[in-house]
C-alpha positions as CSV (number, residue, x, y, z in Angstrom):
1,M,0.0,0.0,0.0
2,I,2.9,2.3,0.7
3,G,4.3,1.7,-2.8
4,A,0.9,2.0,-4.5
5,G,0.0,5.2,-2.7
6,F,3.4,6.9,-3.3
7,T,3.4,9.1,-6.4
8,D,6.3,8.8,-8.8
9,F,8.1,12.0,-9.3
10,A,7.3,12.0,-13.0
11,L,3.6,12.6,-12.2
12,I,4.5,15.3,-9.8
13,A,6.8,17.0,-12.3
14,F,4.1,16.7,-15.0
15,H,1.6,18.4,-12.6
16,L,4.0,21.2,-11.6
17,N,4.7,22.0,-15.3
18,K,1.1,21.8,-16.3
19,T,-0.2,24.1,-13.5
20,N,2.7,26.6,-13.4
21,N,2.4,26.6,-9.6
22,V,6.2,26.8,-9.5
23,P,8.6,28.3,-12.1
24,V,9.8,25.6,-14.4
25,H,13.4,25.9,-13.3
26,W,12.3,25.0,-9.7
27,V,11.0,21.6,-10.7
28,P,14.5,20.0,-10.7
29,I,15.4,22.0,-7.6
30,L,12.4,20.6,-5.7
31,Y,13.4,17.1,-6.8
32,A,17.0,17.8,-5.5
33,V,15.5,19.1,-2.2
34,A,13.4,15.9,-1.9
35,M,16.4,13.7,-2.6
36,A,18.5,15.5,0.0
37,V,15.6,15.1,2.5
38,A,15.4,11.4,1.6
39,G,19.1,10.9,2.2
40,I,19.1,12.8,5.5
41,S,15.8,11.1,6.7
42,S,17.3,7.7,5.8
43,L,20.1,8.4,8.2
44,I,17.8,9.8,10.9
45,F,15.2,7.0,10.6
46,G,17.8,4.3,10.5
47,R,19.3,5.7,13.7
48,L,15.9,6.0,15.3
49,L,15.1,2.4,14.2
50,D,18.2,1.2,16.0
51,K,17.4,3.2,19.1
52,I,13.6,3.0,19.5
53,G,12.6,0.2,17.2
54,P,10.2,-0.4,14.4
55,K,7.6,2.0,15.7
56,V,9.6,4.8,14.1
57,M,8.2,3.6,10.7
58,L,4.7,4.6,11.8
59,I,5.9,8.2,12.2
60,A,7.9,8.3,9.0
61,F,5.1,6.9,6.8
62,F,2.4,9.0,8.5
63,L,4.4,12.1,7.7
64,G,5.1,11.0,4.2
65,A,1.5,10.2,3.5
66,F,0.5,13.9,3.5
67,F,2.7,15.1,0.6
68,A,-0.1,14.6,-2.0
69,P,-2.5,17.4,-0.9
70,L,0.3,19.9,-0.6
71,V,2.0,19.0,-3.9
72,F,-1.2,18.7,-6.0
73,L,-3.3,21.5,-4.4
74,G,-0.7,23.9,-3.1
75,K,1.2,26.9,-4.3
76,F,4.9,27.3,-4.1
77,F,5.4,27.2,-0.3
78,L,3.0,24.2,0.3
79,I,4.5,22.4,-2.7
80,F,8.0,22.8,-1.2
81,I,6.7,21.4,2.2
82,G,5.0,18.6,0.2
83,M,8.2,17.7,-1.5
84,V,10.0,17.6,1.9
85,L,7.3,15.1,3.1
86,W,7.7,13.2,-0.2
87,G,11.4,13.0,0.5
88,I,10.7,11.8,4.1
89,G,8.5,9.0,2.6
90,L,11.1,8.0,0.1
91,G,13.9,8.0,2.7
92,A,11.8,5.8,5.0
93,Q,11.1,3.4,2.1
94,D,14.8,3.1,1.4
95,S,16.0,2.6,4.9
96,I,13.3,1.4,7.3
97,L,11.5,-1.1,5.1
98,K,14.6,-2.9,4.0
99,A,16.0,-2.9,7.5
100,M,12.8,-4.4,8.8
101,L,12.8,-7.0,6.2
102,A,16.4,-7.9,7.1
103,N,15.2,-8.4,10.7
104,V,12.6,-11.0,9.8
105,I,14.3,-13.0,7.1
106,S,17.0,-15.5,7.8
107,R,20.4,-14.5,6.6
108,D,20.6,-17.3,3.9
109,K,17.3,-16.1,2.3
110,R,17.8,-12.3,2.4
111,S,18.9,-11.9,-1.3
112,T,15.8,-13.7,-2.4
113,A,13.6,-11.8,0.0
114,F,15.0,-8.4,-1.1
115,G,14.4,-9.4,-4.8
116,V,10.8,-10.5,-4.0
117,F,10.2,-7.4,-1.9
118,D,11.6,-5.0,-4.6
119,T,9.6,-6.7,-7.3
120,G,6.3,-6.5,-5.3
121,F,7.0,-2.9,-4.3
122,G,7.9,-1.9,-7.8
123,V,4.7,-3.6,-9.2
124,A,2.6,-1.8,-6.5
125,M,4.3,1.5,-7.3
126,F,3.7,1.0,-11.0
127,L,0.0,0.1,-10.5
128,G,-0.5,2.9,-8.1
129,T,1.1,5.5,-10.3
130,A,-0.8,4.3,-13.3
131,T,-4.0,4.6,-11.3
132,M,-3.0,8.1,-10.1
133,G,-2.2,9.0,-13.7
134,I,-5.7,8.0,-14.7
135,L,-7.2,9.8,-11.7
136,Y,-5.2,12.9,-12.6
137,G,-7.3,13.3,-15.7
138,Q,-10.5,12.8,-13.8
139,S,-10.1,14.5,-10.4
140,L,-7.1,15.7,-8.4
141,A,-9.2,15.2,-5.3
142,A,-9.6,11.5,-6.2
143,L,-5.9,11.2,-6.8
144,I,-5.1,12.7,-3.4
145,I,-7.6,10.6,-1.6
146,F,-6.3,7.5,-3.3
147,S,-2.7,8.3,-2.3
148,V,-3.3,9.3,1.3
149,I,-5.8,6.5,2.1
150,L,-3.5,3.8,0.7
151,Q,-0.6,5.0,2.7
152,I,-2.5,5.6,5.9
153,A,-4.2,2.2,5.5
154,A,-0.7,0.6,5.6
155,L,-0.1,1.8,9.1
156,P,-2.4,-0.7,10.9
157,I,-0.7,-3.5,8.9
158,F,2.7,-2.3,10.1
159,I,1.4,-2.3,13.7
160,I,0.3,-5.9,13.3
161,A,3.7,-6.8,11.7
162,I,5.6,-5.0,14.5
163,N,3.7,-6.9,17.1
164,K,4.3,-10.3,15.4
165,Q,7.9,-9.7,14.3
166,K,10.0,-12.8,14.4
167,P,12.4,-14.4,11.9
168,I,10.8,-16.4,9.2
169,A,12.1,-18.6,6.3
170,I,11.0,-18.1,2.7
């Protein structure tokens, strides 16, 4: 659900160019800001995961879930904040999800597990972005609701997974 609800930057860039809510030269700058935030948040969330445990992912994904209304409905300042939240979500995906997977998969099966995970996540992200692309032509509100609801709906699943966390074999 996180992957399906997380908008690919190509759709965001398309929207920003179409609406002219930011000057065109700011689109790659906003992407760079989001990438910097993703890198920094990966370090922060990784450290917090080590210190306080997997509940940190709930905070990270909750924050990241609210990029869509800001990016798709806002003007420059709100779009900037939305891209920061998008970067937080991306950083959490890159650090926390894979670290959590490593914690529940036996060492001799991790390569396969990461491959299966990345394939599933990629397919979900593709299907979600394709759906959001279709929704974009119909209703920005529907796109935003789709994005936010899918990401928020993942949080209870994470809570269940955190409470049942133990190593498994594939």
